[in-house]
TORTI-238712 format. One record per residue: residue number from 1; residue in one letter; x, y, z of N, C-alpha, C in turn. Coordinates in steps of 0.05 Angstrom, whole numbers. Layout:
// TORTI-238712
    n  res     nxx     nyy     nzz    caxx    cayy    cazz     cxx     cyy     czz
  NUM    A       X       Y       Z       X       Y       Z       X       Y       Z
...
END
This chain:
// TORTI-238712
    n  res     nxx     nyy     nzz    caxx    cayy    cazz     cxx     cyy     czz
    1    X    -900     -99      35    -893    -109       8    -886    -138      11
    2    X    -896    -155      -8    -890    -183      -6    -862    -189     -15
    3    X    -852    -213      -7    -825    -221     -14    -820    -223     -44
    4    X    -841    -233     -58    -839    -235     -87    -835    -208    -101
    5    X    -849    -188     -91    -846    -161    -103    -818    -150     -97
    6    X    -807    -155     -73    -781    -146     -66    -760    -160     -84
    7    X    -763    -186     -89    -744    -200    -106    -744    -188    -134
    8    X    -768    -184    -145    -770    -174    -172    -758    -146    -174
    9    X    -762    -130    -153    -752    -102    -154    -721    -102    -153
   10    X    -709    -119    -137    -680    -119    -135    -667    -131    -161
   11    X    -681    -150    -173    -670    -161    -198    -671    -140    -220
   12    X    -693    -126    -223    -694    -105    -244    -674     -83    -239
   13    X    -669     -77    -213    -649     -56    -207    -621     -65    -214
   14    X    -615     -91    -210    -589    -102    -217    -585    -101    -247
   15    X    -605    -107    -263    -602    -107    -292    -596     -80    -302
   16    X    -609     -59    -291    -604     -32    -301    -575     -23    -294
   17    X    -564     -31    -271    -537     -23    -264    -517     -38    -282
   18    X    -523     -62    -291    -504     -76    -308    -503     -63    -336
   19    X    -525     -53    -346    -525     -41    -372    -509     -15    -373
   20    X    -505      -2    -351    -490      23    -350    -460      17    -356
   21    X    -450      -4    -346    -422     -11    -350    -410     -24    -325
   22    X    -396     -45    -329    -385     -60    -306    -355     -54    -304
   23    X    -346     -46    -281    -318     -42    -276    -310     -64    -256
   24    X    -289     -79    -263    -280    -101    -246    -250    -104    -247
   25    X    -240    -117    -227    -211    -123    -225    -208    -153    -230
   26    X    -191    -160    -249    -187    -188    -257    -165    -200    -240
   27    X    -170    -222    -227    -150    -237    -211    -144    -263    -226
   28    X    -119    -267    -234    -113    -292    -248     -84    -292    -257
   29    X     -72    -316    -260     -44    -318    -268     -40    -339    -290
   30    X     -51    -363    -289     -44    -384    -308     -56    -380    -336
   31    X     -48    -397    -354     -58    -396    -382     -88    -397    -383
   32    X    -100    -413    -366    -129    -415    -365    -142    -388    -360
   33    X    -131    -373    -341    -141    -346    -335    -137    -327    -359
   34    X    -115    -330    -374    -110    -313    -397    -131    -318    -418
   35    X    -140    -343    -422    -161    -349    -441    -187    -335    -434
   36    X    -194    -336    -408    -219    -323    -399    -216    -293    -402
   37    X    -194    -282    -395    -190    -253    -397    -192    -244    -427
   38    X    -180    -260    -444    -181    -253    -473    -210    -253    -483
   39    X    -226    -272    -474    -255    -273    -482    -270    -248    -471
   40    X    -264    -240    -447    -277    -217    -435    -269    -191    -451
   41    X    -244    -189    -458    -235    -166    -473    -248    -165    -501
   42    X    -249    -189    -514    -262    -191    -540    -292    -184    -539
   43    X    -304    -189    -516    -332    -183    -512    -337    -153    -506
   44    X    -315    -138    -504    -318    -109    -499    -319    -103    -469
   45    X    -309    -121    -452    -309    -116    -424    -281    -118    -412
   46    X    -264     -98    -418    -237     -99    -407    -237     -93    -377
   47    X    -219    -105    -362    -218     -99    -333    -207     -72    -327
   48    X    -213     -61    -304    -201     -36    -295    -173     -40    -285
   49    X    -167     -64    -275    -140     -70    -265    -136    -100    -266
   50    X    -111    -109    -263    -104    -137    -264     -87    -144    -240
   51    X     -92    -166    -227     -76    -175    -204     -66    -203    -212
   52    X     -40    -207    -212     -28    -233    -218      -2    -237    -202
   53    X       9    -261    -204      34    -266    -191      57    -251    -204
   54    X      79    -246    -189     101    -232    -201     116    -249    -222
   55    X     132    -236    -238     148    -250    -258     166    -271    -244
   56    X     169    -294    -256     185    -316    -244     206    -327    -263
   57    X     228    -338    -253     247    -351    -270     235    -377    -281
   58    X     239    -382    -307     228    -406    -321     250    -419    -336
   59    X     250    -446    -336     268    -462    -352     295    -466    -339
   60    X     312    -480    -354     339    -486    -344     356    -461    -341
   61    X     352    -442    -359     368    -417    -357     357    -397    -338
   62    X     334    -403    -326     320    -386    -306     316    -358    -317
   63    X     304    -356    -341     297    -331    -353     272    -320    -340
   64    X     273    -295    -331     250    -283    -318     228    -279    -338
   65    X     205    -291    -333     182    -291    -351     157    -282    -337
   66    X     142    -263    -349     117    -255    -337      95    -276    -340
   67    X      75    -277    -323      54    -296    -325      37    -291    -351
   68    X      22    -311    -360       7    -309    -385     -12    -285    -386
   69    X     -26    -279    -364     -45    -257    -364     -31    -230    -367
   70    X      -8    -228    -355       8    -203    -357      18    -200    -386
   71    X      27    -222    -398      35    -221    -426      12    -213    -444
   72    X     -12    -223    -439     -35    -216    -455     -40    -186    -454
   73    X     -40    -175    -431     -45    -146    -428     -22    -130    -440
   74    X       3    -139    -437      25    -125    -449      24    -125    -479
   75    X      15    -147    -491      13    -149    -520     -12    -134    -532
   76    X     -32    -130    -515     -55    -115    -524     -49     -85    -522
   77    X     -66     -69    -534     -61     -40    -533     -78     -27    -512
   78    X     -88     -42    -493    -104     -31    -471     -86     -20    -449
   79    X     -95       1    -437     -81      13    -414     -95       3    -388
   80    X     -84     -18    -377     -95     -30    -353     -74     -31    -331
   81    X     -81     -23    -307     -62     -24    -285     -56     -53    -277
   82    X     -31     -60    -275     -23     -87    -267     -11     -87    -240
END
């Protein structure tokens, strides 16, 4: 089998597996990552799990605050492992 036929075969196989449904784990912490995660959720592709930094003290009073991506998931009604 030629290399071109192998390439075409693997590409068509990848497309069919994507149409079934993609399960992924989202890694991110800052506000920029929250924007990307929000767009993915709006597109109907919520993650299976989320990995982010732990809650940290913020500000002069050192109030423990979760990262933006964790806040986004907490405010949404999705059940995603954090």
